[in-house]
N, C-alpha and C positions, 0 to 999 in steps of 0.2 A: 713427328707430331704425336703427342700423347693423347690417348683416348680419354674422353670425358668420363668421370666417375659419377654415377648417379647416387642419390642418397640411399636408395634401397641396396645397391651393390656395396656401398661403403659400410652400411650396417651389417649386412650379411657376411662381409669379409673382415670385419674388425678394423676398417680403415677410415673411421670417422674423422680422425685428425687430417687425413689426406683430403677428404671432401671439404672440410673447413678451410684448409689452405687454399684449395682450388676456388672456393666461393669468395674468399677474401681477395684473392688475386684478380677476380672479376669485379671487385669493387663493392661486393655485398657485405655489409656490416652486420653487427649483432641486431637481433630483433628487439623491438621495444616490448618489454615484458607485459605491461598493461594492455597493449593492443593485442598481443598474442593471446593472453588469457581471455580477453573479451571475445576474440574470434573462436577460440576453442569452446567457450561457454555457449556460443550460439550453435555450434555444430553438435555439441553433446547434450544440449538441454533436453529434458524429457518431453515427449509429446503428451498432449492431453490423452486420457484413457480412451476417448472415443475417436481418436484420430491417429492414423498411421502415417508413415513418411510419404505415402502415395495418395493420402486423402487430400482433397482440395481444402485449402485454408479457409478460415472463417472470412466471409465477405467475398469469396471467390465467385465469379460469374457462373462457375460450373456447380456451385453448391446447390443441393436439392432443397 
């Protein structure tokens, strides 16, 4: 039995094509580009200047 190759291992060792082959064999197809970009946009969107990633959001019950 072959050990599973993680994405981080594949990137570090230059074996991304092996990782892709492994994922495709598992039935995982290509990502939908629009959905991917929307998700990345949510993650990388800038925070308002008065809010950090640990600040309660506007409308939060914990807001002062």
